[in-house]
N, C-alpha and C positions, 0 to 999 in steps of 0.2 A: 412535514408539510407545513408549509406559510398560514399565517392565518390570513382573513381578509378582512377588506378596512373596516368593519361591520364588529366581528368578532374580536377587534382589538380595543376598540371604544365601546366594548361592554365589556371588557374584561378593568379598563380601569375605568366603569362605572354603572355596575351593573342593573340599575337602576334608571337608569337612561329611556329616556321617552320616546318612541316611535319618530315626534318631527322634530324635536331635536339630532337624535342622530343622525333621519337625514342632511342635514343641514350639516353633518360633522362631516360623512362623509362624500359631500357634492362635494365639498371646499377639498379633500382632499385628493377624491379624482380627478380635482381640476389641474389642482397641485403637479399630481403627476400626470397629467398632459401635457404642461402646460414646460417642463424640467425637465422629463427624458425622453428621452430619441427611443420611442418606440416604436423598432421593423418589425423587427424579426419572432418567432413564439417564445425564445430564449430568452430576446430584453425582456418581453412581460413578463417572465419567469422574473430575474431578477429585479423588475420594476417592487413587483409584491413580495419581497421580500423586506421592504422597506427598509434597504442598508440605505438608502442616500439619504434618509431623512436623516439620519444622527450626521454625513456632509454638515452639516451648519459654514462651515466657513466657504462652500457653496451655493449651499440653498440663499442663504441669507440678502448675497447679493443680487439675485435673482429673484428676490420676494421686494426686495427692496429697485429695483431698475426697472420695475413690471408698473402696468395703467393706475396700480390698482392704488384705491383711496387709503390714507392715515387710517384711517378707521377702521376698513377692513384687511390694515394686514395685520391690525392689532388684534382684531380675530381671530386670524390665521395663526399667528404663534399663539393664540392663545388652545387652539385648536391643537396645533402641533405638540405641544402643551400633554394637552389630554389624550392625547396620539402614542407621545411615550411612554403616559406613567400606564399603557396598555401594555406596550410591543417591552417594558421592564418592570424585574420588582425594584432594582436599584437606580430607580429612574433620580431620584433625587439627586443623586452623586454626579449625575452621567453632565458631562461639557455642556453638549447640546441642549440637556433639558436650561440651565443655567440661561445659559447665551438668551438661549430664544425671553425665555423667561425677559431678562435686559432686554432684548431688544421690542419687548408686548409692553416695558415700563414704560418705556422713551417713546412709544406711539401713542400710551395711553394720558402723555402728559402734554402730550401735543395736540393731542385732539380736543384735552375740557381747554387747553388755551387758548388753540382756536374756537372751538365754542365760549368759553370767554369774551372773547373778541371783539366774534360777530353777537352776542346778547349787545354789546353796550350800540350795536349799529341798528340795528333789526327788534332788538326784543326779547330775542326768540334762545335761546344756546344751539346754534347751528351750525355744524359741519362745512365748509365752502362748499362741498358741494349741493349741500341742501341749500346753502345758500342760494345759487342758481338755480337750483327750480326753486325760490320760493316764490307763490300765490301770496296776492291779495284774499280774506275772506274778503272783498266785494265781488274778486274772477270767482272764485270758487262758487259763492250765491246767484253769479249770475248765469254758471256751469248747469245749477238747481234749480235753477227757474227756468231756462227752456224746457229743462227734459220733464218736471210738472206737466207744462202745456203738451208737450209731448205723448203723458204719457191717461191725461185724458183721450186724450184722441186712441190710445191704443187700450183703455180700455172697454171701451165702446166697439172697438171691430172686431168683425164676424168671423172671417180671418183668419189663418195662422200666423204670427208672428214672423216679419222675418231675422236673419241670423243679428243684423243690426240692434233691434229694433229690439230684441232680447236683451241685449250685450246696455241698451240705452237705458233698455228696465230696471234689470241689476242695478246697474251704476246710480239710477234714483233713491232705489230703497238703500241699498250700502251707504250713498251721502248722506239720506233723513235720519239713517241708524247713528252712522255718526254724527250726528246735529245733536243728538240727545243723549246718549250714553259714551262715558268716558272709553270708547275700545280703540286696538289698533290691527291686529289681522287675526283676532281669531277665529273669526265670521264662517272658518275653508272647511272646516268641521263642522259643523252647526247640525243639529239631525230633529227632527221635526218627533213633538208626542205627545199624545193626553195623560191626565194627571194621573191617572188608573198605571198605563203602562210604564208612564216612571218610577210611580214610584210602588212599584215592582218588579221592574227588574235593573235600572239605571240609578235609582237615590244612587248606590255607594258607588258609581263607576268616577273616575276621575279620567277617562281616552278619549271622553266626547264634551260637546259644549254641545244643550239642547233650548229649543226651546218647546216651552211648554204647553199648550194650550188651554186651559182649568174650565170645572165644570160650565162655571157660567160664562165663555167665550171669552174671557179675557188672558193674555201673554204671560207669558214669566220666560225671563231668559237667565238658563243657570250655566256660570263658564269655568268649565274644569282647566279649560285649558287656555297660560295665555302664559308673555314674555316672564312675567314675574310670579311666578303660581305656586312654583316652591319655597320663595321668601317666608322666612318664619314671621316676619316682621308684619310683611304689605298682600301675600301670596292668601293665601286658600280660596275654598269653591267662592262666587260671589253671584248671587242671586237677586238679577232684577226686575220689578214691575214692566211690562211695557210700556212706557206711555197712548193712553187710546188713541191717539193720532195715529199714533203711529201703529202702535198694534192694529189700527184698519185699511192701511198701508199693506202692510203682510199680510192681512188675512187675505185682499185683495189680489195679490199678490200669488200669492201661494195655490188661487185658485184658479187661476193663467195658469200656470208653468205647472198647473196638476203636481205641487209637490200631497206625499201621502205620507201617511205616519212613517216610523222606523226610515225615515229617506230623509239625505240632505235637505237641507233649505235653499241652498247653493248649486247644484249637479254641476252647474260648467265649472268651480271657484275649486280645486279638488287639493291645491295644496298654494300654501303663502307668494309663491313665482306668480300660481294663477291671479289671487287676490292683492297682487302687484297691480298686475296688469290691466284689471275687469278697472279697477280705480284711475290710471294712467295715459291708459289707451283716449281717451276723450279729451283732457288734460293737452298731454301733451300735439290730438290734432287741431284745437284752440290760441295755443299760447306758445307751443315748442317746449312748452314745460313734461317733466315728470313728478308726479306727485306719489310720494306712498300712504301711504295708510299713521306711520308715526308723526310727520308731515302736519298731514289732515288734522290727527290730532291737537298740535302744536298753533295749528293756526286758528283753532274754532277754541279752544282752550285758549288762547293769547291773555294772559295778565291785563289786567288796567296799571297805565302809572303809578295808583294809588300802592294794588297791589304789587305791582315791582319793588317798589318802598322795604314793603311790610318782610318779601321774600332774604332783600337787602341786610336788614338788616339782622333779620333771623341766621342767616348767613355767617355775617361780625362775630355775634354773639358765639354761634357754634365753633366759627374757631379759633376765639377769645379761652373759652371754657376745652377748649380739645376736645369734643363730644361731635356727634352728628345732632343734625335738624329734630331729627325723629324721639329722638332720649332727650331732648333741649325743652323739644315741646311735650312730654313725656310724663316726666324727673323735674323738672327748672322753673318749669313757664305755668 
């Protein structure tokens, strides 16, 4: 009996998180549908033996000739490598693994080169696709200013909010969070609890993020789930006291949207795709550009010319010493 996609990935990485597993599964499912001609049940059964993944001479050209960006191709080859590990105990000696590894490295170098070229042009390490959707901080602030005026009216509205009004209110809150805290898209699994609940039931939890209502009514943000959470150098639980002005906005929002304890703070955002859509819809209507949480963080936290100069010096020293910037700062400077 063939393994499911989830079972293969779990075999390769037993400790894989649900959010990561979902990304992996969706990518392999999409690749399967894009490359395999499934008409009959027999075709489907054959596809789910995953023999087609071993046929790298056929699969690589299909990936390369697709409309995927170089960065997406790089990521996909990485997923294929993990998938092969789950399919075979002898993965390190398989030709398909070696070929996908070569392609991943090739695209990684290409993406790095592209980002550095765009860094010279824009001041930010962006892919070509990100450059196409690049907004200025002034354009983002203009949208936030408009939303701020709209939310002032919505706070006083007696009848229920419309769908569009709810979307705008959520975007208002998200943008205000992004302007005050260095986050990406880790708010789609954010839950509301009070301090007593958290200490009793969730203190050791690592699967969700939390907004804790403290006894003095201040708010604390606890992030367990984010892109680099498993990193030994920069990962781990992140705890931030939410600034008073932002806390006031969040409290009003949670009251209007009737967000009760042990429930998601943003019930309309179930995953990272919903999160990206919540951010980009408004900007796409106004500027015809899609903005992601990563892009938003880069734009908001763009370094000054002086700060960029310091980064260049650190990069140069790091390259000369043959060590990464983190080790350079911790052990040499």
